[in-house]
C-alpha positions in Angstrom: 18.9 31.1 -9.5 19.7 27.9 -7.3 16.1 27.9 -6.3 15.0 27.7 -10.0 17.2 24.7 -10.6 16.0 23.0 -7.6 12.4 23.5 -8.6 13.1 22.3 -12.2 14.8 19.2 -10.9 12.0 18.5 -8.5 9.5 19.0 -11.2 11.2 16.4 -13.6 11.5 13.8 -10.7 7.8 14.2 -10.0 7.1 13.6 -14.0 9.5 10.5 -13.8 7.9 9.2 -10.6 4.4 9.4 -12.1 5.7 7.6 -15.3 7.5 4.9 -13.1 10.7 5.9 -14.9 13.1 6.9 -12.4 15.5 4.3 -12.1 17.7 3.6 -9.1 18.9 6.4 -6.9 22.3 6.4 -8.8 20.8 6.4 -12.2 18.3 9.2 -11.2 21.1 11.4 -9.6 23.0 11.1 -13.0 19.7 12.1 -15.1 19.0 15.2 -13.3 22.4 16.1 -12.5 22.7 15.8 -8.7 24.2 13.5 -6.2 22.3 10.3 -4.9 22.0 12.3 -1.6 20.3 15.2 -3.2 17.8 12.7 -4.7 16.9 11.5 -1.3 16.6 15.0 0.1 14.3 15.8 -2.9 12.3 12.7 -2.4 12.0 13.6 1.4 10.9 17.0 0.5 8.3 15.7 -1.8 6.9 13.4 1.0 6.4 16.3 3.1 5.0 18.9 0.7 2.8 16.4 -1.2 1.6 14.4 1.6 2.0 11.2 -0.3 4.5 8.3 0.3 7.1 7.7 -2.2 8.9 4.4 -2.2 11.4 2.5 -4.5 9.9 -0.4 -6.1 12.4 -3.1 -7.2 10.0 -4.7 -9.7 9.4 -1.5 -11.4 12.9 -0.3 -10.9 11.6 3.1 -10.1 10.3 5.2 -7.3 6.6 5.4 -7.2 3.8 7.1 -5.4 1.5 5.1 -3.3 -2.1 4.9 -4.5 -4.4 7.5 -3.0 -7.1 6.2 -0.8 
């Protein structure tokens, strides 16, 4: 069951990143019900599995994917 929760949270985070609506790490942690540290861990996992860079954009106030080349 824990794996399913992790999957659901990861999927939600991907959707929010694509929409550029994650907010800061603290806001994101509250919205998906995890700690800030877990947000960072999920983002690191996404970088490895998706092969795309993800960074926090202060102007957008959201994590975003880099553009594909």
